[in-house]
C-alpha positions in Angstrom: -42.0 -26.6 -10.6 -42.0 -27.8 -14.1 -38.3 -27.6 -14.8 -36.6 -31.0 -14.5 -33.9 -30.9 -11.8 -30.4 -32.2 -12.6 -29.4 -35.3 -10.6 -25.6 -36.0 -10.6 -24.3 -39.3 -9.1 -20.7 -40.2 -8.2 -19.5 -43.2 -10.2 -16.3 -45.1 -9.4 -16.6 -47.5 -12.4 -18.7 -48.9 -15.1 -21.1 -50.8 -12.8 -21.9 -47.6 -10.9 -22.4 -45.7 -14.1 -24.8 -48.2 -15.7 -26.9 -48.4 -12.5 -27.0 -44.6 -12.1 -28.2 -44.1 -15.7 -30.8 -46.8 -15.3 -32.1 -45.1 -12.1 -32.5 -41.8 -13.9 -29.3 -39.8 -13.3 -28.6 -37.0 -15.7 -24.9 -36.8 -15.1 -22.1 -38.6 -13.4 -19.1 -37.3 -11.5 -16.2 -39.7 -12.1 -13.7 -40.2 -9.3 -11.5 -42.7 -7.6 -10.3 -43.1 -4.0 -13.4 -41.9 -2.2 -11.4 -42.1 1.1 -9.6 -39.0 -0.1 -12.9 -37.4 -1.1 -12.5 -38.3 -4.7 -9.4 -38.1 -6.9 -8.9 -38.3 -10.7 -9.8 -41.7 -12.1 -7.5 -43.5 -14.6 -8.1 -42.5 -18.2 -9.1 -46.2 -18.8 -11.9 -45.8 -16.3 -13.3 -42.8 -18.1 -13.0 -44.6 -21.5 -14.9 -47.6 -20.2 -17.7 -45.5 -18.6 -18.0 -43.4 -21.7 -18.5 -46.5 -23.8 -21.1 -47.9 -21.3 -23.5 -44.9 -20.9 -24.6 -41.9 -22.9 -25.3 -39.3 -20.1 -23.0 -36.5 -19.3 -19.7 -37.2 -17.5 -17.7 -34.8 -15.3 -14.2 -36.0 -14.6 -12.5 -34.9 -11.3 -9.2 -33.2 -11.7 -7.6 -33.7 -8.2 -4.5 -35.8 -7.6 -4.1 -35.6 -3.9 -6.2 -35.2 -0.7 -6.8 -31.6 0.3 -7.4 -28.6 -1.8 -3.8 -27.5 -2.6 -2.9 -28.3 -6.2 0.4 -30.1 -5.4 2.1 -30.7 -8.8 0.3 -28.3 -11.2 2.2 -29.5 -14.2 0.9 -33.1 -13.5 -2.7 -31.8 -13.1 -2.4 -30.0 -16.5 -1.0 -33.1 -18.2 -3.8 -35.2 -16.7 -6.4 -32.7 -18.0 -4.9 -32.9 -21.4 -4.9 -36.7 -21.3 -8.5 -36.8 -20.4 -9.3 -34.3 -23.2 -7.4 -36.5 -25.6 -9.5 -39.5 -24.5 -12.7 -37.6 -25.2 -13.7 -36.0 -21.9 -15.7 -32.8 -22.3 -16.7 -31.8 -18.8 -14.7 -31.6 -15.6 -14.7 -30.9 -11.8 -11.9 -29.0 -10.1 -11.0 -26.4 -7.4 -7.8 -25.3 -5.7 -7.2 -23.1 -2.7 -4.0 -21.4 -1.4 -2.6 -21.7 2.1 -4.8 -18.8 3.3 -8.0 -20.4 2.1 -8.4 -18.2 -0.9 -8.9 -19.4 -4.5 -5.6 -20.3 -6.1 -6.4 -18.3 -9.1 -3.2 -18.8 -11.1 -3.5 -22.6 -10.8 -7.2 -22.6 -11.7 -6.3 -20.5 -14.8 -3.5 -22.9 -15.8 -5.8 -26.0 -15.5 -8.8 -24.3 -17.2 -6.5 -23.3 -20.0 -5.9 -27.0 -20.8 -9.6 -27.7 -21.0 -10.2 -25.8 -24.3 -13.3 -24.1 -23.1 -15.0 -27.2 -21.7 -17.7 -26.8 -19.0 -16.6 -27.4 -15.5 -17.7 -27.4 -11.8 -15.9 -25.7 -9.0 -16.2 -28.4 -6.3 -16.6 -28.2 -2.5 -13.3 -26.4 -2.0 -15.7 -23.4 -1.9 -17.0 -24.8 1.4 -13.5 -24.6 2.9 -12.8 -21.1 1.5 -12.0 -18.3 3.8 -14.4 -16.0 1.9 -17.0 -17.6 -0.4 -18.2 -14.3 -1.9 -14.6 -13.3 -2.7 -13.9 -16.7 -4.3 -17.0 -16.4 -6.5 -16.1 -12.9 -7.6 -12.5 -13.8 -8.4 -13.8 -16.7 -10.6 -16.4 -14.6 -12.3 -16.0 -14.9 -16.0 -13.7 -17.9 -15.9 -14.1 -19.8 -19.2 -16.3 -22.8 -18.9 -17.3 -22.4 -15.2 -21.0 -23.2 -15.0 -21.5 -24.8 -11.6 -20.6 -24.7 -8.0 -20.9 -28.0 -6.0 -21.5 -26.9 -2.5 -23.2 -27.9 0.8 -23.1 -24.3 2.0 -20.7 -25.5 4.8 -17.8 -27.8 5.2 -20.0 -29.6 7.8 -22.7 -30.4 5.2 -26.1 -29.4 4.1 -27.7 -29.3 7.5 -25.3 -26.5 8.6 -25.1 -24.9 5.2 -28.8 -24.5 4.4 -29.0 -20.8 5.2 -25.9 -20.1 3.0 -27.4 -22.2 0.1 -30.7 -20.3 0.3 -29.0 -16.9 0.5 -26.8 -17.7 -2.5 -29.7 -19.0 -4.5 -31.5 -15.7 -3.9 -28.5 -13.9 -5.4 -28.7 -15.9 -8.7 -27.8 -13.7 -11.7 -25.5 -11.3 -9.7 -21.8 -11.1 -10.7 -20.2 -14.3 -9.3 -23.6 -15.9 -8.7 -24.6 -16.7 -12.3 -23.5 -20.3 -12.1 -25.8 -23.2 -11.2 -25.8 -24.3 -7.6 -25.3 -28.1 -7.4 -26.1 -29.1 -3.8 -24.1 -32.1 -2.4 -22.5 -33.1 0.9 -24.7 -34.7 3.5 -27.7 -34.1 1.3 -30.9 -36.0 2.3 -34.3 -36.4 0.6 -35.9 -34.2 3.3 -33.7 -31.3 2.2 -35.1 -31.4 -1.3 -38.5 -29.6 -1.1 -37.0 -26.5 0.6 -34.1 -26.3 -1.8 -36.4 -26.8 -4.8 -38.7 -24.1 -3.5 -35.7 -21.7 -3.4 -35.1 -22.3 -7.0 -32.2 -24.7 -6.7 -32.4 -27.3 -9.5 -29.3 -29.5 -9.3 -28.4 -32.2 -6.7 -25.4 -34.4 -6.2 -25.4 -37.7 -4.4 -22.7 -40.3 -3.5 -23.3 -42.4 -0.5 -27.0 -41.8 -0.8 -27.0 -43.9 -4.0 -25.2 -46.8 -2.2 -27.4 -48.7 0.3 -24.4 -51.0 1.1 -22.0 -48.1 1.7 -19.0 -47.1 -0.3 -17.9 -50.7 -0.5 -21.0 -51.5 -2.4 -22.2 -50.4 -5.9 -24.6 -47.7 -6.9 -28.2 -48.9 -6.6 -30.5 -48.1 -9.5 -33.4 -48.3 -7.1 -31.8 -45.7 -4.8 -31.2 -43.4 -7.7 -34.8 -43.8 -8.9 -36.0 -42.8 -5.4 -34.0 -39.6 -5.8 -35.2 -39.0 -9.3 -38.8 -39.4 -8.2 -38.3 -37.0 -5.3 -36.8 -34.3 -7.6 -39.6 -34.7 -10.1 -42.3 -34.6 -7.6 
């Protein structure tokens, strides 16, 4: 396939960001506290990374572990603070107690983004009904991507779902780009690319020393080469 695939890398700080860009990343997902699966970083972290690299940055809007919003007013204030600092792309996703999309909360937070582009993250993999979630979010301003492994357990288990959703591309609720992440390995790439999936998200795979170590430019380059093959 001639179309260049998007490679998004999780960055916790400036060192990660610089290495990821050097390795060929197209975009960064900015988070802190990876033990909680990634929370909103400090505004200062965003500002430092924005000054250090010139690729796209998507900032996580998530203030506590889990997929309930918690304090929605605080999330909205955080979104506005990031916008004021220059953030233009975001990552978010909130579920209610029954595993459905918390549509009122999503609408509140998206309303603070001024039309910015955003990803609905792997909360979709914990949803009670993925199809219903997608259809409820259809037409939401700025939503252009779903980050998903196809399953809460990761890409190995979720491959059939990913392939089925890719085949529905263009249908209502399925017009957004599929960004595959969550237990993603290099050996998954050929089959996903053959299905038309063109966006990939890595975290631990970019860190040979584990989460206690930095992003490796060489590891990112390996992924870049595999996606371009």
